[in-house]
C-alpha positions as CSV (number, residue, x, y, z in Angstrom):
1,X,0.0,0.0,0.0
2,X,2.9,2.4,0.8
3,X,4.5,1.7,-2.6
4,X,1.2,2.2,-4.4
5,X,0.6,5.4,-2.6
6,X,4.1,6.6,-3.4
7,X,3.5,5.9,-7.1
8,X,0.2,7.8,-7.1
9,X,1.9,10.7,-5.3
10,X,4.7,10.7,-7.9
11,X,2.3,11.0,-10.7
12,X,0.2,13.7,-9.1
13,X,3.3,15.7,-8.2
14,X,4.7,15.2,-11.7
15,X,1.6,16.7,-13.1
16,X,1.5,19.6,-10.6
17,X,5.1,20.8,-10.7
18,X,6.8,22.1,-13.8
19,X,10.0,20.6,-12.7
20,X,11.4,18.6,-9.7
21,X,15.1,18.1,-9.4
22,X,17.2,16.2,-6.9
23,X,20.9,17.1,-6.7
24,X,23.6,15.2,-4.8
25,X,21.4,12.3,-3.8
26,X,24.2,10.0,-4.8
27,X,26.2,11.3,-1.8
28,X,23.8,9.5,0.6
29,X,25.0,5.9,1.2
30,X,22.5,3.1,1.2
31,X,21.7,0.9,4.3
32,X,23.1,3.5,6.7
33,X,21.4,5.4,9.5
34,X,20.7,8.8,8.1
35,X,19.0,11.9,9.4
36,X,18.0,14.4,6.7
37,X,17.8,18.1,7.9
38,X,16.0,20.5,5.6
39,X,14.9,24.1,5.5
40,X,11.1,24.3,5.6
41,X,9.1,26.7,3.3
42,X,6.1,24.9,1.9
43,X,4.2,23.0,4.5
44,X,3.4,19.4,3.6
45,X,4.7,19.6,0.1
46,X,8.3,19.6,1.4
47,X,8.1,16.1,2.9
48,X,5.7,14.8,0.2
49,X,8.1,15.4,-2.6
50,X,10.9,13.7,-0.6
51,X,8.7,10.7,0.2
52,X,7.6,10.4,-3.4
53,X,10.8,10.8,-5.3
54,X,13.5,9.3,-3.1
55,X,14.2,5.7,-2.4
56,X,14.8,6.1,1.3
57,X,11.3,5.6,2.7
58,X,12.1,8.1,5.5
59,X,10.2,8.7,8.7
60,X,9.2,12.3,9.1
61,X,9.1,14.2,12.4
62,X,6.1,16.6,12.2
63,X,4.5,19.1,14.6
64,X,2.1,17.3,16.9
65,X,-0.9,19.7,16.6
66,X,-1.8,18.3,13.2
67,X,-2.3,14.8,14.7
68,X,-5.4,15.8,16.7
69,X,-8.0,14.3,14.4
70,X,-8.0,10.5,14.8
71,X,-8.6,9.9,11.1
72,X,-5.8,12.3,10.0
73,X,-3.6,10.7,12.7
74,X,-4.1,7.3,11.1
75,X,-3.2,8.7,7.6
76,X,-0.1,10.4,8.9
77,X,1.0,7.2,10.7
78,X,0.6,5.3,7.5
79,X,2.8,7.9,5.8
80,X,5.5,7.3,8.4
81,X,5.0,10.7,10.1
82,X,5.8,11.0,13.9
83,X,4.6,13.8,16.1
84,X,6.9,16.1,17.9
85,X,5.5,18.1,20.8
86,X,6.5,21.8,21.3
87,X,6.0,24.1,24.3
88,X,3.2,25.8,22.4
89,X,1.3,22.4,22.5
90,X,1.4,22.6,26.3
91,X,4.2,21.9,28.8
92,X,2.5,18.7,29.9
93,X,2.9,17.3,26.3
94,X,6.7,17.7,26.2
95,X,7.1,14.5,28.2
96,X,5.6,12.6,25.2
97,X,8.7,13.4,23.2
98,X,10.7,10.9,25.2
99,X,8.7,8.1,23.6
100,X,9.2,9.6,20.2
101,X,13.0,10.0,20.7
102,X,13.2,6.3,21.8
103,X,11.3,5.3,18.7
104,X,13.8,7.4,16.6
105,X,16.7,5.7,18.3
106,X,15.3,2.3,17.4
107,X,14.8,3.4,13.8
108,X,18.3,4.7,13.5
109,X,19.8,1.5,15.1
110,X,17.9,-0.4,12.4
111,X,19.6,1.6,9.7
112,X,16.4,3.6,8.8
113,X,16.3,7.3,7.7
114,X,14.6,10.1,9.5
115,X,13.7,13.5,8.0
116,X,13.3,16.5,10.2
117,X,13.0,20.3,9.7
118,X,15.3,21.7,12.3
119,X,13.9,25.2,12.0
120,X,10.9,23.9,13.9
121,X,8.5,26.0,11.9
122,X,7.8,26.9,8.3
123,X,8.1,30.2,6.5
124,X,8.0,31.1,2.9
125,X,10.9,33.6,3.2
126,X,14.1,32.7,1.3
127,X,16.4,32.3,4.3
128,X,17.6,29.7,6.8
129,X,16.1,30.5,10.2
130,X,17.8,29.7,13.5
131,X,17.8,25.9,14.2
132,X,16.1,24.3,17.1
133,X,18.3,21.9,19.2
134,X,15.6,19.2,19.0
135,X,17.5,17.2,16.3
136,X,20.7,17.2,18.4
137,X,18.7,15.8,21.4
138,X,17.5,12.9,19.2
139,X,21.0,12.3,17.9
140,X,22.7,12.5,21.2
141,X,20.1,10.3,22.9
142,X,20.7,7.6,20.2
143,X,24.5,7.9,20.7
144,X,24.2,7.7,24.4
145,X,22.2,4.5,24.2
146,X,24.4,3.0,21.5
147,X,28.0,4.5,21.4
148,X,28.9,2.4,18.3
149,X,26.1,4.0,16.3
150,X,27.2,6.7,13.8
151,X,24.2,8.5,12.3
152,X,25.0,10.5,9.2
153,X,23.5,14.0,9.1
154,X,22.6,15.3,5.6
155,X,21.6,19.0,5.2
156,X,19.0,19.4,2.5
157,X,18.4,22.7,0.8
158,X,14.9,23.1,-0.6
159,X,14.5,25.7,-3.4
160,X,11.2,26.7,-4.9
161,X,10.9,29.1,-7.8
162,X,7.8,30.6,-6.1
163,X,6.5,28.5,-3.2
164,X,2.9,29.8,-3.3
165,X,2.7,30.0,-7.1
166,X,1.6,27.7,-9.9
167,X,3.0,26.1,-11.9
168,X,6.1,25.9,-9.8
169,X,9.6,24.4,-9.9
170,X,11.6,22.9,-7.0
171,X,15.1,21.6,-6.5
172,X,16.5,19.6,-3.6
173,X,20.2,19.8,-2.8
174,X,21.7,17.1,-0.6
175,X,24.9,18.2,1.1
176,X,27.9,16.1,2.0
177,X,27.0,13.7,5.0
178,X,28.3,14.7,8.4
179,X,29.3,12.1,11.0
180,X,27.3,12.6,14.2
181,X,29.8,10.6,16.3
182,X,32.7,12.8,15.2
183,X,30.8,15.8,16.5
184,X,29.6,14.3,19.8
185,X,31.5,14.9,23.0
186,X,29.7,13.5,26.0
187,X,31.7,15.7,28.4
188,X,30.8,18.9,26.5
189,X,27.2,18.5,25.5
190,X,26.5,22.3,25.2
191,X,29.5,22.8,22.9
192,X,28.5,19.7,20.9
193,X,25.0,21.0,20.4
194,X,26.1,24.4,19.3
195,X,28.8,23.0,17.0
196,X,26.4,20.6,15.3
197,X,23.8,23.2,14.8
198,X,26.3,25.5,13.2
199,X,27.6,22.8,10.8
200,X,24.0,21.9,9.7
201,X,23.0,25.6,9.4
202,X,26.0,26.3,7.2
203,X,25.2,23.3,5.1
204,X,21.6,24.6,4.6
205,X,22.8,28.1,3.8
206,X,25.1,26.6,1.0
207,X,22.2,24.7,-0.5
208,X,19.4,27.2,-0.5
209,X,18.9,30.9,-1.1
210,X,19.8,32.7,2.1
211,X,19.1,36.4,2.7
212,X,20.8,37.1,6.0
213,X,19.8,40.8,6.4
214,X,16.2,40.9,7.5
215,X,16.1,44.7,7.5
216,X,16.7,44.6,3.7
217,X,15.0,41.3,2.9
218,X,12.3,42.8,0.6
219,X,14.8,45.0,-1.1
220,X,17.2,42.1,-1.8
221,X,14.5,39.7,-2.8
222,X,13.1,42.3,-5.3
223,X,16.6,42.8,-6.6
224,X,17.0,39.0,-7.2
225,X,13.5,38.8,-8.8
226,X,14.2,41.7,-11.1
227,X,17.4,40.0,-12.3
228,X,15.4,36.9,-13.3
229,X,17.6,34.6,-11.2
230,X,17.1,30.9,-11.2
231,X,16.2,30.1,-7.6
232,X,16.9,26.4,-8.3
233,X,20.6,27.4,-8.3
234,X,21.4,28.5,-4.8
235,X,25.1,28.9,-5.4
236,X,24.6,31.5,-8.1
237,X,21.8,33.2,-6.2
238,X,23.8,33.6,-3.0
239,X,26.7,35.0,-5.1
240,X,24.3,37.6,-6.5
241,X,23.2,38.5,-3.0
242,X,26.8,39.4,-2.2
243,X,27.0,41.5,-5.3
244,X,23.9,43.4,-4.2
245,X,25.7,44.4,-1.0
246,X,28.5,45.9,-3.0
247,X,26.7,47.5,-5.9
248,X,22.9,47.1,-6.4
249,X,22.0,46.6,-10.0
250,X,18.6,47.4,-11.6
251,X,17.1,45.4,-14.4
252,X,13.4,44.8,-15.3
253,X,12.2,41.2,-15.2
254,X,11.1,40.1,-18.7
255,X,7.3,40.4,-19.3
256,X,5.2,37.4,-20.4
257,X,5.0,36.9,-24.2
258,X,1.8,37.0,-26.2
259,X,2.0,33.2,-26.5
260,X,2.3,32.8,-22.8
261,X,-0.7,35.0,-22.2
262,X,-2.8,33.0,-24.7
263,X,-1.8,29.7,-23.2
264,X,-2.7,31.0,-19.7
265,X,-6.1,32.3,-21.0
266,X,-6.9,28.9,-22.6
267,X,-5.9,27.1,-19.4
268,X,-8.1,29.3,-17.3
269,X,-11.0,28.9,-19.6
270,X,-11.0,25.1,-19.9
271,X,-10.5,24.7,-16.2
272,X,-12.8,27.6,-15.2
273,X,-15.1,25.7,-12.7
274,X,-12.2,24.2,-10.8
275,X,-10.2,27.4,-10.7
276,X,-13.2,29.5,-9.8
277,X,-14.0,27.4,-6.7
278,X,-10.4,27.4,-5.7
279,X,-9.8,31.2,-6.0
280,X,-13.1,32.5,-4.7
281,X,-14.1,29.9,-2.1
282,X,-11.1,27.9,-0.8
283,X,-8.0,30.0,-1.1
284,X,-9.4,33.0,0.9
285,X,-9.9,30.7,3.8
286,X,-6.2,29.8,4.0
287,X,-4.7,31.9,6.7
288,X,-1.0,30.9,6.3
289,X,0.6,31.5,2.9
290,X,2.9,28.5,3.5
291,X,-0.2,26.3,3.2
292,X,-1.5,27.6,-0.2
293,X,0.4,25.2,-2.4
294,X,-0.3,22.3,-0.1
295,X,-4.0,22.9,-0.2
296,X,-4.0,23.7,-3.9
297,X,-2.2,20.4,-4.6
298,X,-4.6,18.4,-2.5
299,X,-7.6,20.1,-4.0
300,X,-6.5,19.5,-7.6
301,X,-5.4,15.9,-6.9
302,X,-9.0,15.1,-5.7
303,X,-11.1,17.4,-7.9
304,X,-9.4,17.0,-11.2
305,X,-9.9,13.2,-11.5
306,X,-13.5,13.7,-10.5
307,X,-13.9,16.4,-13.1
308,X,-12.5,14.1,-15.8
309,X,-14.8,11.2,-14.7
310,X,-17.9,13.4,-14.7
311,X,-16.9,14.9,-18.1
312,X,-16.3,11.5,-19.6
313,X,-19.7,10.2,-18.4
314,X,-21.5,13.2,-19.8
315,X,-19.7,13.3,-23.1
316,X,-20.0,9.5,-23.5
317,X,-23.7,9.7,-23.2
318,X,-23.8,12.6,-25.6
319,X,-21.2,11.7,-28.2
320,X,-20.0,8.2,-27.5
321,X,-17.2,6.6,-25.5
322,X,-14.4,7.0,-28.0
323,X,-15.2,10.7,-28.6
324,X,-15.5,11.3,-24.8
325,X,-12.1,9.6,-24.2
326,X,-10.5,11.7,-26.9
327,X,-11.8,15.0,-25.5
328,X,-10.8,14.1,-21.9
329,X,-7.3,13.0,-23.1
330,X,-6.8,16.3,-25.1
331,X,-7.9,18.3,-22.1
332,X,-5.4,16.5,-19.8
333,X,-2.7,16.7,-22.5
334,X,-3.1,20.5,-22.8
335,X,-3.0,20.9,-19.0
336,X,0.2,18.9,-18.8
337,X,1.7,20.8,-21.7
338,X,0.8,24.1,-19.9
339,X,2.4,23.0,-16.7
340,X,5.6,21.5,-18.2
341,X,6.3,23.7,-21.3
342,X,4.6,27.0,-20.9
343,X,6.4,29.6,-18.8
344,X,3.2,31.4,-18.0
345,X,2.5,32.0,-14.3
346,X,-1.0,32.1,-12.8
């Protein structure tokens, strides 16, 4: 069932994203205990893409407040998601983390992989936020119980072209694995924690766009956007940020071509009922911008197949099964073409 779900998710994400790229995945050794540590911009899409397109079958540590609903809890458990309790969930809940940390230790001892977002929150801004020490507690707990265990830590930079936009592109950059045992000193826990946090933070900053100066964040981001940078290339983007600090450059971002505008108009027209309900009913109810793409993806993944089924049944009764199949196929083919080929943005 997990494999089937993974294949379905792969297909849905392939249709939703213009491009998904994984860089440096060959650096991660097979059959080793690994903890992936990534920046977090796009709610549930971040772990979903990793789960769908990598062979690791990772376990994901996720904020506990989304496990409240029993039905949702069962789904998340099936998807290998484990709850992590924060102080905002109530001080009395923090004790439950001991059970989760023990489970993580058992997983790592069995050579499994764990995926965690050490920033402990999500934010659409293009920067690496201060890291929580939670991941170091998990690692050091595991090493304390099993001194021979060496968990590899892999910083993962997640780079979206426009995290709340559609169609979007995303690139994952896997950094060189770090040895947790080499950075663990039982007699100097505080120094080990800060040292490990700094190593992981630097790894993340190398592999994703990082705008350090918050006071000039909008100014720098607009500068990058005006230059038409490829946010899927964090090395070049971060170099350009350094250039900005020396000498800001001004250049207008290219406007959409007539062909792009026509393709966008056709796409909006043939998908009007679905888009109308999304834009005017569902989207205004989303309070956090980081959840826009997640809810859009879930909405389209459910509604679009139902739309095709209803269309086929109606057209089959009106025109015949072959004609109905052809119309539905052409509709799907154009949508896929728009997502993959057109550079138009909605």
